[in-house]
C-alpha positions in Angstrom: 141.9 13.1 64.9 141.2 11.6 61.5 141.3 8.0 60.2 142.1 6.8 56.7 140.7 3.9 54.7 141.0 2.3 51.3 137.9 1.0 49.5 137.6 -0.8 46.3 135.4 0.7 43.6 132.7 -1.9 44.4 132.9 -1.3 48.1 132.5 2.5 47.6 129.5 1.9 45.3 127.9 -0.2 48.1 128.7 2.4 50.7 127.2 5.1 48.5 124.0 3.1 48.3 124.0 2.6 52.0 124.5 6.4 52.6 121.6 7.2 50.3 119.2 5.4 52.6 119.8 8.1 55.3 121.0 11.1 53.3 120.4 12.9 50.1 123.6 12.8 48.0 124.5 15.6 45.7 127.5 16.2 43.4 128.6 17.1 39.9 126.5 15.1 37.5 126.6 14.8 33.7 123.2 15.4 32.0 123.3 14.0 28.5 122.1 16.3 25.7 121.4 19.3 28.0 124.5 21.3 27.0 124.6 24.7 25.4 125.0 23.3 21.9 123.2 20.5 20.1 124.6 17.1 21.1 126.6 18.4 24.0 126.2 17.5 27.7 125.8 19.7 30.8 127.7 19.1 34.0 126.0 20.6 37.0 125.3 19.8 40.7 122.3 17.5 41.1 121.1 14.7 43.4 122.8 11.4 42.7 121.3 7.9 42.6 124.5 6.0 42.3 128.3 6.5 42.6 128.5 6.0 38.8 126.7 9.3 38.3 129.4 11.3 40.1 131.3 13.3 37.4 135.0 13.6 38.3 136.7 14.6 35.1 135.0 17.8 34.1 134.3 21.0 36.0 130.6 21.8 36.5 129.2 24.8 34.8 127.1 25.6 37.9 128.2 25.6 41.5 126.7 23.8 44.5 125.4 27.0 46.0 121.9 26.0 44.8 121.7 23.6 47.8 121.9 26.5 50.3 120.7 29.4 48.1 118.1 28.2 45.5 117.6 30.2 42.3 113.8 30.5 43.1 112.7 30.0 46.7 109.3 30.6 48.4 110.0 32.3 51.7 106.4 32.5 53.1 102.7 32.5 52.3 100.3 35.3 53.2 96.5 35.6 53.2 95.8 39.2 54.4 95.6 38.2 58.0 98.8 36.3 58.6 101.8 34.8 57.0 103.2 31.3 57.2 106.8 30.4 56.7 107.3 27.9 53.8 108.6 24.6 54.9 111.5 22.7 53.2 110.3 19.9 50.9 112.0 17.3 53.2 114.1 17.2 56.3 116.9 15.0 55.0 120.5 16.0 55.6 122.6 16.3 52.5 126.0 14.9 51.6 127.6 17.0 48.9 130.7 15.9 46.9 132.6 19.1 46.1 136.1 20.5 45.6 138.1 22.8 47.9 137.3 26.0 45.9 133.6 25.4 46.3 133.9 24.7 50.0 135.6 28.1 50.3 132.9 29.5 48.1 130.2 28.4 50.5 132.3 29.9 53.3 131.9 33.3 51.5 128.2 32.8 51.3 128.2 32.0 55.1 129.8 35.3 55.7 127.1 37.1 53.7 124.1 35.3 55.0 125.1 34.4 58.5 127.6 37.0 59.7 127.0 40.2 57.7 126.3 43.1 60.2 125.3 40.5 62.8 122.1 39.5 60.8 121.4 35.8 60.3 119.3 34.8 57.3 117.0 32.0 58.6 116.1 30.6 55.2 119.8 30.2 54.3 120.7 28.9 57.8 118.2 26.1 57.8 119.5 24.8 54.5 123.2 25.3 55.4 122.8 23.3 58.6 121.9 20.2 56.6 125.1 20.0 54.6 128.0 17.6 55.1 131.1 18.1 52.9 132.7 15.1 51.2 135.7 16.8 49.6 136.9 15.6 46.2 140.6 15.8 46.2 141.8 18.3 43.5 145.5 17.9 42.6 145.3 19.2 39.0 143.8 22.4 37.7 140.9 22.6 35.3 140.9 25.2 32.5 140.5 28.8 33.7 141.0 28.0 37.4 143.0 30.5 39.4 142.2 29.2 42.9 145.8 29.2 44.0 146.1 32.9 43.4 143.0 33.5 45.4 144.2 31.2 48.2 141.1 29.1 47.9 142.9 25.9 46.7 143.1 24.4 50.2 140.6 23.7 53.0 140.3 21.7 56.2 136.6 22.2 56.4 135.3 18.7 55.4 134.1 15.6 57.2 135.4 13.2 54.5 138.1 13.7 51.8 138.2 11.3 48.9 140.8 10.4 46.3 139.3 8.6 43.4 141.7 6.1 41.7 141.1 3.7 38.8 139.8 0.8 40.9 139.7 2.2 44.4 138.9 5.2 46.6 141.2 6.4 49.4 139.4 8.2 52.2 140.3 10.5 55.1 137.4 10.7 57.7 137.5 13.6 60.1 135.2 13.4 63.2 133.2 10.4 64.4 129.9 10.7 62.4 131.2 8.6 59.4 134.2 6.7 60.9 132.4 3.5 61.7 130.6 3.4 58.4 133.9 3.6 56.4 135.7 1.3 58.8 133.2 -1.4 58.1 133.3 -0.8 54.4 137.1 -0.8 53.8 140.5 -1.4 55.3 142.8 0.9 57.2 145.2 3.0 55.1 147.5 6.0 55.3 146.0 8.8 53.3 146.0 12.6 53.5 144.5 14.6 50.6 146.7 16.8 48.5 145.8 20.1 46.9 146.5 21.8 43.6 149.6 24.0 44.0 149.7 25.7 40.6 147.2 26.9 38.0 147.9 27.7 34.4 146.1 31.0 35.0 147.8 33.2 37.6 146.3 36.4 39.0 148.1 39.3 40.6 145.7 41.0 43.1 145.9 44.7 43.8 146.3 45.6 47.4 144.0 47.9 49.3 146.6 50.6 49.4 147.0 50.6 45.6 143.3 51.0 44.8 142.8 54.8 44.7 139.4 56.3 44.4 140.3 57.6 40.9 140.2 54.1 39.4 136.4 54.0 40.1 135.7 56.5 37.3 138.7 55.5 35.0 138.1 54.8 31.4 139.6 51.4 32.0 136.0 50.1 32.4 134.8 51.4 29.1 136.0 48.3 27.3 133.2 46.3 28.8 130.5 48.6 27.6 130.8 47.1 24.1 131.7 43.5 25.1 129.3 42.6 27.9 125.7 41.7 26.8 124.3 41.6 30.4 123.3 38.0 30.1 124.2 37.4 33.8 125.9 34.0 33.2 128.9 35.0 35.3 126.6 35.8 38.2 124.5 32.7 38.1 127.5 30.3 37.6 129.5 32.0 40.4 129.6 30.1 43.8 129.9 33.4 45.7 127.4 35.7 44.0 124.7 36.2 46.6 122.4 38.9 45.3 118.7 38.4 45.0 115.4 40.2 44.5 112.0 39.4 46.1 108.7 39.2 44.3 105.1 38.6 45.5 103.1 36.1 43.5 99.3 36.6 44.0 96.8 33.8 43.6 94.1 34.4 41.0 92.6 38.0 41.2 93.3 38.3 44.9 95.6 41.0 46.2 95.5 39.3 49.7 96.6 35.8 49.1 99.9 34.7 47.7 103.5 34.0 48.4 106.8 35.9 48.5 109.7 34.4 46.6 113.4 35.1 46.7 114.9 34.9 43.2 118.5 35.2 42.1 119.6 38.6 40.7 122.9 39.9 39.7 124.9 43.1 39.2 125.3 42.5 35.4 121.6 42.1 34.7 119.4 44.9 33.4 117.1 46.2 36.1 119.3 45.2 39.0 119.9 48.8 40.0 116.4 50.2 39.3 115.0 52.3 42.1 111.7 54.0 42.9 111.1 57.2 41.0 112.6 55.8 37.8 116.2 56.1 38.9 118.7 53.6 37.6 122.3 53.4 38.7 125.1 51.6 36.7 123.3 51.7 33.4 126.5 51.0 31.4 128.0 47.5 31.3 131.4 48.8 32.2 130.1 50.2 35.4 128.6 46.8 36.3 131.9 45.1 35.6 133.6 47.7 37.9 131.1 47.1 40.6 131.6 43.3 40.5 135.4 43.5 40.4 135.5 45.9 43.4 133.1 43.6 45.3 135.0 40.4 44.6 138.6 41.6 45.3 138.3 44.7 47.4 135.1 45.6 49.3 134.5 42.0 50.6 138.1 41.7 51.7 137.9 45.0 53.7 134.8 43.7 55.6 135.6 40.0 56.0 139.4 39.7 55.6 139.3 37.4 52.6 138.5 37.9 48.9 135.1 37.0 47.8 136.3 35.4 44.5 137.7 31.9 45.0 139.1 31.5 41.5 136.9 28.6 40.3 137.0 30.1 36.8 133.3 29.3 36.0 132.6 32.9 34.9 135.3 32.6 32.3 134.0 29.2 31.3 130.4 30.4 30.6 130.8 33.9 29.2 129.5 33.9 25.6 131.6 37.0 24.9 134.8 35.5 26.2 135.3 38.1 28.9 137.8 36.8 31.3 137.5 38.0 34.9 141.0 36.7 35.8 142.3 38.8 32.8 140.4 41.8 34.1 142.0 41.6 37.5 145.5 41.3 35.9 144.9 44.2 33.6 143.6 46.3 36.6 146.7 45.4 38.6 149.0 46.3 35.7 147.2 49.6 35.2 147.5 50.5 38.9 151.3 49.7 38.8 151.7 52.0 35.8 149.8 54.8 37.4 146.6 56.5 36.5 
């Protein structure tokens, strides 16, 4: 059962302040002057000090996955005799304001880190268990979104859903953890969140049956050899990219004392496929695009039953070479329809 409430903007701001005494609150935040070009802003997920900092009108360039899968994370310390697991900087639970596609995106990370081959990643799990989803209602599409095509535009996996209006906030509260808090702050209402039903960008996905092995080595991928510059922005902005490398950091001149870190890595980056003996697989940029595409809309689906990509469109937003992943999928589907 769920209950619904309406709060004035002032009441919501007070409730936000009240929540911040017990939780860390995170959401899309505008950071002035930190954008790609001079005089531009950056919108990214960050911890919020007030409700006014919550950015609702522009898509974030980075996803909320940093809350569960940080770009650079110390896993444990070692001294030659033993190792000690790194502790989290604090034990606060986190309320994160996010949209349906990102909730579905973290679901894909859950499958990789908590369900893949029956192995649970303890470092991911301890961060994941602290999250509470406050879903931002998303009824209109941003540029480059194709979440509807990826069936990631809807979700019921949230504790609170919010519709932000000009002078008020409508809320649906699921479960008992936050019901009393919202009941005291606002008045009863009838509200159910709505979901975007159409994107300007539409994607036609190939089926498993129409993905013959021959497409793996087709010249279709050669286009990306000259266009991609291996910057990795698509990997780092993506909510579902989960690849990483590990590195040992030694203290001073010692080879005994130090720490092991987990650091984001990605299939488009140089060195990602380097192996012992000097072997390197997928040297060409087109081969890397092929690998990512297969993983996002084919391999992952075969293992988990859903596509890895959730259609947030961030990869298209951030690519400096204007490579469109949604366009790549559509061109691949058209090619498969036409025959190899």
